[in-house]
SENU-419014 format. One record per residue: residue in one letter; x, y, z of N, C-alpha, C in turn; residue number from 0. Coordinates in nm, 4 decimals, padded with zeros to 6 digits, m for minus. Layout:
N
<pt type="a" n_xx="X" n_yy="Y" n_zz="Z" ca_xx="X" ca_yy="Y" ca_zz="Z" c_xx="X" c_yy="Y" c_zz="Z" seq="NUM"/>
...
This chain:
55
<pt type="m" n_xx="01.6638" n_yy="01.8683" n_zz="00.8188" ca_xx="01.6332" ca_yy="01.8753" ca_zz="00.9695" c_xx="01.4950" c_yy="01.7550" c_zz="00.9343" seq="0"/>
<pt type="t" n_xx="01.5090" n_yy="01.7121" n_zz="01.1322" ca_xx="01.4266" ca_yy="01.6190" ca_zz="01.1242" c_xx="01.2499" c_yy="01.6758" c_zz="01.1487" seq="1"/>
<pt type="p" n_xx="01.1330" n_yy="01.6485" n_zz="01.1668" ca_xx="01.0499" ca_yy="01.7355" ca_zz="01.2240" c_xx="01.0743" c_yy="01.7329" c_zz="01.3835" seq="2"/>
<pt type="k" n_xx="01.1048" n_yy="01.6658" n_zz="01.4798" ca_xx="01.1525" ca_yy="01.6791" ca_zz="01.5809" c_xx="01.2570" c_yy="01.7955" c_zz="01.6056" seq="3"/>
<pt type="e" n_xx="01.4090" n_yy="01.8087" n_zz="01.5089" ca_xx="01.4251" ca_yy="01.9024" ca_zz="01.4833" c_xx="01.3672" c_yy="02.0557" c_zz="01.4853" seq="4"/>
<pt type="i" n_xx="01.2818" n_yy="02.0525" n_zz="01.4095" ca_xx="01.2131" ca_yy="02.2173" ca_zz="01.4057" c_xx="01.0734" c_yy="02.1983" c_zz="01.5044" seq="5"/>
<pt type="c" n_xx="01.0182" n_yy="02.1236" n_zz="01.5162" ca_xx="00.9531" ca_yy="02.1439" ca_zz="01.6756" c_xx="01.0757" c_yy="02.1985" c_zz="01.7583" seq="6"/>
<pt type="h" n_xx="01.2005" n_yy="02.1064" n_zz="01.7436" ca_xx="01.2484" ca_yy="02.2223" ca_zz="01.9387" c_xx="01.3342" c_yy="02.3388" c_zz="01.8898" seq="7"/>
<pt type="e" n_xx="01.3082" n_yy="02.3380" n_zz="01.7323" ca_xx="01.4110" ca_yy="02.5047" ca_zz="01.7102" c_xx="01.3009" c_yy="02.6176" c_zz="01.7287" seq="8"/>
<pt type="l" n_xx="01.1442" n_yy="02.6189" n_zz="01.6655" ca_xx="01.0397" ca_yy="02.6737" ca_zz="01.7181" c_xx="00.9706" c_yy="02.6634" c_zz="01.8352" seq="9"/>
<pt type="q" n_xx="01.0008" n_yy="02.5477" n_zz="01.9289" ca_xx="00.8975" ca_yy="02.5374" ca_zz="02.0823" c_xx="00.7742" c_yy="02.5089" c_zz="02.0245" seq="10"/>
<pt type="i" n_xx="00.7730" n_yy="02.4160" n_zz="01.9071" ca_xx="00.6082" ca_yy="02.3763" ca_zz="01.9194" c_xx="00.6207" c_yy="02.2193" c_zz="01.9530" seq="11"/>
<pt type="p" n_xx="00.5053" n_yy="02.2051" n_zz="01.9386" ca_xx="00.4372" ca_yy="02.0811" ca_zz="01.9371" c_xx="00.4274" c_yy="01.9746" c_zz="01.8359" seq="12"/>
<pt type="e" n_xx="00.4719" n_yy="01.8781" n_zz="01.8235" ca_xx="00.4981" ca_yy="01.7892" ca_zz="01.6702" c_xx="00.3559" c_yy="01.7700" c_zz="01.6093" seq="13"/>
<pt type="q" n_xx="00.2741" n_yy="01.8218" n_zz="01.7281" ca_xx="00.1439" ca_yy="01.7650" ca_zz="01.6542" c_xx="00.0898" c_yy="01.8954" c_zz="01.5480" seq="14"/>
<pt type="t" n_xx="00.1782" n_yy="02.0523" n_zz="01.6742" ca_xx="00.1140" ca_yy="02.1715" ca_zz="01.5210" c_xx="00.2275" c_yy="02.1491" c_zz="01.4263" seq="15"/>
<pt type="f" n_xx="00.3526" n_yy="02.0991" n_zz="01.3892" ca_xx="00.3964" ca_yy="02.0656" ca_zz="01.2864" c_xx="00.3112" c_yy="02.0116" c_zz="01.1886" seq="16"/>
<pt type="y" n_xx="00.2419" n_yy="01.8800" n_zz="01.2096" ca_xx="00.1873" ca_yy="01.7712" ca_zz="01.1314" c_xx="00.0592" c_yy="01.8322" c_zz="01.0684" seq="17"/>
<pt type="q" n_xx="m00.0482" n_yy="01.9224" n_zz="01.1463" ca_xx="m00.1737" ca_yy="02.0377" ca_zz="01.1177" c_xx="m00.1001" c_yy="02.0719" c_zz="01.0046" seq="18"/>
<pt type="w" n_xx="00.0503" n_yy="02.1904" n_zz="01.0728" ca_xx="00.0142" ca_yy="02.2531" ca_zz="00.9122" c_xx="00.0781" c_yy="02.1945" c_zz="00.8469" seq="19"/>
<pt type="r" n_xx="00.1103" n_yy="02.0465" n_zz="00.8286" ca_xx="00.1547" ca_yy="01.9772" ca_zz="00.6916" c_xx="00.0359" c_yy="01.9516" c_zz="00.6326" seq="20"/>
<pt type="v" n_xx="m00.1224" n_yy="01.9265" n_zz="00.7012" ca_xx="m00.2451" ca_yy="01.8717" ca_zz="00.6618" c_xx="m00.2831" c_yy="02.0172" c_zz="00.5452" seq="21"/>
<pt type="k" n_xx="m00.2241" n_yy="02.1310" n_zz="00.6486" ca_xx="m00.3044" ca_yy="02.3025" ca_zz="00.5610" c_xx="m00.1648" c_yy="02.3272" c_zz="00.4483" seq="22"/>
<pt type="h" n_xx="m00.1072" n_yy="02.2371" n_zz="00.4254" ca_xx="00.0320" ca_yy="02.3456" ca_zz="00.3385" c_xx="00.0670" c_yy="02.3848" c_zz="00.4136" seq="23"/>
<pt type="a" n_xx="00.0895" n_yy="02.4299" n_zz="00.5377" ca_xx="00.1082" ca_yy="02.6017" ca_zz="00.6382" c_xx="00.2485" c_yy="02.6074" c_zz="00.6294" seq="24"/>
<pt type="g" n_xx="00.3341" n_yy="02.4711" n_zz="00.6553" ca_xx="00.4323" ca_yy="02.4722" ca_zz="00.6911" c_xx="00.5376" c_yy="02.4690" c_zz="00.5602" seq="25"/>
<pt type="p" n_xx="00.6265" n_yy="02.4501" n_zz="00.6807" ca_xx="00.7680" ca_yy="02.4984" ca_zz="00.5298" c_xx="00.8059" c_yy="02.2918" c_zz="00.4642" seq="26"/>
<pt type="r" n_xx="00.8499" n_yy="02.3125" n_zz="00.3602" ca_xx="00.7913" ca_yy="02.2253" ca_zz="00.2517" c_xx="00.9058" c_yy="02.0831" c_zz="00.2999" seq="27"/>
<pt type="a" n_xx="00.8746" n_yy="02.0256" n_zz="00.3088" ca_xx="00.9836" ca_yy="01.8910" ca_zz="00.3614" c_xx="00.9449" c_yy="01.7778" c_zz="00.2435" seq="28"/>
<pt type="h" n_xx="01.0025" n_yy="01.6903" n_zz="00.2396" ca_xx="01.0654" ca_yy="01.5650" ca_zz="00.1394" c_xx="01.0691" c_yy="01.4268" c_zz="00.2158" seq="29"/>
<pt type="r" n_xx="01.0121" n_yy="01.3744" n_zz="00.1426" ca_xx="00.9751" ca_yy="01.1886" ca_zz="00.2011" c_xx="01.1183" c_yy="01.1323" c_zz="00.1248" seq="30"/>
<pt type="i" n_xx="01.1416" n_yy="01.0696" n_zz="00.2678" ca_xx="01.3077" ca_yy="00.9873" ca_zz="00.1903" c_xx="01.3042" c_yy="00.8413" c_zz="00.2331" seq="31"/>
<pt type="g" n_xx="01.2389" n_yy="00.7347" n_zz="00.0959" ca_xx="01.1965" ca_yy="00.6258" ca_zz="00.2151" c_xx="01.0595" c_yy="00.6525" c_zz="00.3217" seq="32"/>
<pt type="r" n_xx="01.1166" n_yy="00.6009" n_zz="00.4074" ca_xx="00.9797" ca_yy="00.6486" ca_zz="00.5245" c_xx="00.9775" c_yy="00.7212" c_zz="00.5767" seq="33"/>
<pt type="h" n_xx="01.0681" n_yy="00.8475" n_zz="00.5719" ca_xx="01.1435" ca_yy="00.8954" ca_zz="00.6767" c_xx="01.0693" c_yy="01.0884" c_zz="00.6250" seq="34"/>
<pt type="l" n_xx="01.0461" n_yy="01.1475" n_zz="00.6984" ca_xx="01.0263" ca_yy="01.2901" ca_zz="00.6652" c_xx="01.1157" c_yy="01.3992" c_zz="00.6231" seq="35"/>
<pt type="r" n_xx="01.1675" n_yy="01.4836" n_zz="00.5936" ca_xx="01.2887" ca_yy="01.6043" ca_zz="00.6082" c_xx="01.2778" c_yy="01.6870" c_zz="00.5663" seq="36"/>
<pt type="i" n_xx="01.3464" n_yy="01.7681" n_zz="00.5941" ca_xx="01.3308" ca_yy="01.9649" ca_zz="00.5491" c_xx="01.4101" c_yy="02.0036" c_zz="00.5382" seq="37"/>
<pt type="s" n_xx="01.4297" n_yy="02.0960" n_zz="00.3809" ca_xx="01.6174" ca_yy="02.1144" ca_zz="00.4101" c_xx="01.6295" c_yy="02.2281" c_zz="00.4962" seq="38"/>
<pt type="l" n_xx="01.7414" n_yy="02.2768" n_zz="00.5635" ca_xx="01.7671" ca_yy="02.3959" ca_zz="00.5809" c_xx="01.7038" c_yy="02.5373" c_zz="00.4960" seq="39"/>
<pt type="t" n_xx="01.7802" n_yy="02.5035" n_zz="00.3934" ca_xx="01.7647" ca_yy="02.6225" ca_zz="00.2279" c_xx="01.5912" c_yy="02.6731" c_zz="00.2737" seq="40"/>
<pt type="d" n_xx="01.4719" n_yy="02.5176" n_zz="00.3142" ca_xx="01.3443" ca_yy="02.5289" ca_zz="00.2811" c_xx="01.2978" c_yy="02.5646" c_zz="00.3845" seq="41"/>
<pt type="f" n_xx="01.3920" n_yy="02.5339" n_zz="00.5207" ca_xx="01.3330" ca_yy="02.6204" ca_zz="00.6393" c_xx="01.3378" c_yy="02.7178" c_zz="00.7002" seq="42"/>
<pt type="n" n_xx="01.4688" n_yy="02.7774" n_zz="00.6562" ca_xx="01.4544" ca_yy="02.9251" ca_zz="00.6092" c_xx="01.3995" c_yy="02.9957" c_zz="00.5534" seq="43"/>
<pt type="a" n_xx="01.3699" n_yy="02.9355" n_zz="00.4506" ca_xx="01.3193" ca_yy="03.0342" ca_zz="00.3315" c_xx="01.1427" c_yy="03.0090" c_zz="00.4089" seq="44"/>
<pt type="w" n_xx="01.1229" n_yy="02.9376" n_zz="00.4457" ca_xx="00.9553" ca_yy="02.9457" ca_zz="00.4574" c_xx="00.9732" c_yy="03.0619" c_zz="00.6767" seq="45"/>
<pt type="l" n_xx="01.0675" n_yy="03.0203" n_zz="00.6974" ca_xx="01.0484" ca_yy="03.1193" ca_zz="00.7513" c_xx="01.0427" c_yy="03.2157" c_zz="00.7934" seq="46"/>
<pt type="a" n_xx="01.1572" n_yy="03.2900" n_zz="00.7128" ca_xx="01.1682" ca_yy="03.4391" ca_zz="00.6574" c_xx="01.0466" c_yy="03.5137" c_zz="00.5672" seq="47"/>
<pt type="t" n_xx="00.9557" n_yy="03.4160" n_zz="00.5567" ca_xx="00.8088" ca_yy="03.4064" ca_zz="00.4778" c_xx="00.6938" c_yy="03.4478" c_zz="00.6106" seq="48"/>
<pt type="t" n_xx="00.7316" n_yy="03.4014" n_zz="00.7039" ca_xx="00.6546" ca_yy="03.4191" ca_zz="00.8611" c_xx="00.6937" c_yy="03.5565" c_zz="00.9068" seq="49"/>
<pt type="e" n_xx="00.7381" n_yy="03.5690" n_zz="00.8857" ca_xx="00.7745" ca_yy="03.7201" ca_zz="00.9720" c_xx="00.7033" c_yy="03.8104" c_zz="01.0234" seq="50"/>
<pt type="d" n_xx="00.7086" n_yy="03.9187" n_zz="01.1117" ca_xx="00.5915" ca_yy="03.9532" ca_zz="01.0851" c_xx="00.6680" c_yy="04.1498" c_zz="01.0699" seq="51"/>
<pt type="p" n_xx="00.6084" n_yy="04.2192" n_zz="01.0179" ca_xx="00.6110" ca_yy="04.3380" ca_zz="00.9834" c_xx="00.6358" c_yy="04.4625" c_zz="01.0689" seq="52"/>
<pt type="l" n_xx="00.5407" n_yy="04.3851" n_zz="01.1641" ca_xx="00.5235" ca_yy="04.5387" ca_zz="01.2851" c_xx="00.6739" c_yy="04.5213" c_zz="01.3607" seq="53"/>
<pt type="v" n_xx="00.7187" n_yy="04.3718" n_zz="01.4117" ca_xx="00.8433" ca_yy="04.4333" ca_zz="01.5197" c_xx="00.9355" c_yy="04.4440" c_zz="01.4872" seq="54"/>
């Protein structure tokens, strides 16, 4: 997935995604050439860690 696809899925601005990257708070990403990609497996694993237990 691209950062743009992640942001669309989460309905967040791209700036938020890149701020998470700086803070090491977002999903694991891989640089392929000059492109940043996030595997669907890594995205889903990260998303599972952000679940609110009270919901």
